[in-house]
C-alpha positions as CSV (number, residue, x, y, z in Angstrom):
1,M,-45.4,-51.5,-1.7
2,Y,-48.1,-53.8,-0.6
3,Q,-50.0,-53.6,-3.9
4,R,-46.8,-54.3,-5.7
5,L,-46.3,-57.5,-3.7
6,R,-49.7,-58.7,-4.8
7,D,-49.2,-57.5,-8.4
8,L,-45.8,-59.3,-8.7
9,R,-47.2,-62.5,-7.2
10,E,-50.2,-62.5,-9.5
11,D,-48.1,-61.7,-12.5
12,A,-45.9,-64.7,-11.7
13,D,-49.0,-66.9,-11.3
14,K,-48.1,-67.8,-7.8
15,T,-50.3,-68.3,-4.7
16,Q,-49.7,-66.7,-1.4
17,A,-48.8,-70.2,-0.1
18,E,-46.1,-70.7,-2.7
19,I,-44.5,-67.3,-1.9
20,A,-44.8,-67.9,1.8
21,E,-43.1,-71.2,1.5
22,Y,-40.2,-69.5,-0.4
23,L,-39.9,-67.0,2.4
24,G,-40.2,-69.6,5.1
25,T,-43.5,-68.3,6.6
26,T,-47.2,-69.2,6.4
27,A,-49.6,-68.1,3.8
28,Q,-51.7,-66.3,6.4
29,Y,-48.7,-64.2,7.6
30,Y,-47.5,-63.5,4.0
31,G,-51.1,-62.3,3.3
32,R,-50.6,-59.7,6.1
33,Y,-47.6,-58.3,4.1
34,E,-49.8,-57.9,1.0
35,K,-52.5,-56.2,3.0
36,G,-50.1,-53.9,4.8
37,E,-51.0,-55.3,8.2
38,S,-47.4,-56.4,8.9
39,E,-44.2,-54.7,8.0
40,L,-42.1,-56.7,5.5
41,P,-38.7,-57.4,7.1
42,F,-35.8,-56.1,5.0
43,S,-34.3,-59.6,4.6
44,R,-37.6,-60.9,3.1
45,A,-37.8,-57.8,0.9
46,I,-34.4,-58.7,-0.5
47,M,-35.6,-62.3,-1.1
48,L,-38.7,-61.1,-2.9
49,A,-36.7,-58.6,-5.0
50,E,-34.4,-61.4,-6.1
51,Y,-37.2,-63.8,-6.7
52,Y,-39.1,-61.4,-9.0
53,N,-35.9,-59.9,-10.4
54,V,-36.8,-56.4,-9.5
55,S,-35.0,-53.7,-7.5
56,L,-35.8,-52.9,-3.9
57,D,-36.7,-49.4,-5.0
58,Y,-39.3,-51.0,-7.4
59,L,-40.6,-53.2,-4.6
60,A,-40.9,-50.2,-2.3
61,G,-42.8,-48.2,-4.9
62,R,-39.9,-45.7,-5.2
63,S,-39.3,-46.6,-8.9
64,P,-41.6,-47.5,-11.7
65,L,-38.9,-49.5,-13.5
66,I,-38.2,-53.2,-13.1
67,K,-34.5,-54.0,-13.4
68,N,-33.0,-56.4,-16.0
69,K,-36.3,-58.0,-16.9
70,P,-36.2,-59.5,-20.4
71,L,-39.0,-58.7,-22.8
72,T,-41.8,-61.3,-22.9
73,D,-43.2,-62.4,-26.3
74,E,-46.2,-60.1,-25.7
75,E,-43.9,-57.1,-25.1
76,K,-41.8,-58.0,-28.2
77,A,-45.0,-58.0,-30.3
78,L,-45.9,-54.6,-28.9
79,V,-42.5,-53.2,-29.9
80,E,-43.0,-54.6,-33.4
81,S,-46.5,-53.0,-33.6
82,W,-45.0,-49.7,-32.3
83,R,-42.5,-49.7,-35.1
84,Q,-45.3,-49.9,-37.6
85,L,-47.1,-46.8,-36.3
86,S,-46.8,-43.3,-37.8
87,E,-45.0,-40.7,-35.7
88,R,-48.3,-39.0,-35.1
89,N,-49.9,-42.2,-33.7
90,K,-46.8,-42.9,-31.6
91,G,-47.4,-39.6,-30.0
92,K,-51.0,-40.5,-29.2
93,I,-50.0,-43.8,-27.6
94,E,-47.2,-42.0,-25.6
95,Y,-49.8,-39.6,-24.3
96,H,-52.2,-42.4,-23.1
97,I,-49.3,-44.3,-21.6
98,F,-48.2,-41.3,-19.5
99,E,-51.7,-40.6,-18.4
100,L,-52.2,-44.2,-17.3
101,L,-48.9,-44.1,-15.4
102,K,-49.9,-40.9,-13.7
103,L,-53.2,-42.4,-12.7
104,Q,-51.5,-45.6,-11.5
105,K,-49.1,-43.6,-9.4
106,Q,-52.0,-41.6,-7.8
107,Q,-53.7,-44.9,-7.0
108,Y,-50.6,-46.3,-5.3
109,E,-50.1,-43.1,-3.4
110,A,-53.8,-43.1,-2.2
111,I,-53.5,-46.7,-1.1
112,S,-50.3,-46.0,0.8
113,Q,-51.8,-42.9,2.5
114,A,-54.9,-44.9,3.5
115,K,-52.7,-47.6,5.0
116,E,-50.5,-45.1,6.8
117,S,-53.6,-43.4,8.2
118,D,-55.0,-46.7,9.4
119,R,-51.7,-47.6,11.1
120,K,-51.6,-44.2,12.9
121,K,-55.2,-44.7,14.0
122,I,-54.5,-48.2,15.3
123,N,-51.4,-46.9,17.2
124,T,-53.4,-44.0,18.7
125,E,-56.2,-46.4,19.8
126,D,-53.5,-48.7,21.4
127,L,-52.1,-45.8,23.4
128,T,-55.6,-44.7,24.5
129,D,-56.4,-48.3,25.6
130,R,-53.1,-48.5,27.6
131,K,-53.9,-45.3,29.5
132,K,-57.3,-46.7,30.7
């Protein structure tokens, strides 16, 4: 989810300070959400989903689809280009798209696993320090 927060913000050409102001927090604290250092409260997740016009599932990394997002001019141009391709070349493009999506999913999962591992390590270290 944390990578998606950053991607959405950057795609919207917004700074951490701008999004933090919208959420009613500081840029430093919002940055902790993007890095996975702080859990994003559900109420703020809802605010961000509405702000970016995406579903909570998309925001949480559970869905690759963005809801009700109109096509940009660039996307419309891609559709027009797609329509000009032969069926054979459309198949080639589909193959590459699916491969890129698979790679992207693997990267998101690796990032999530690394962050979860770091959190568990920190929690274990905290428990060890408390016992001393």
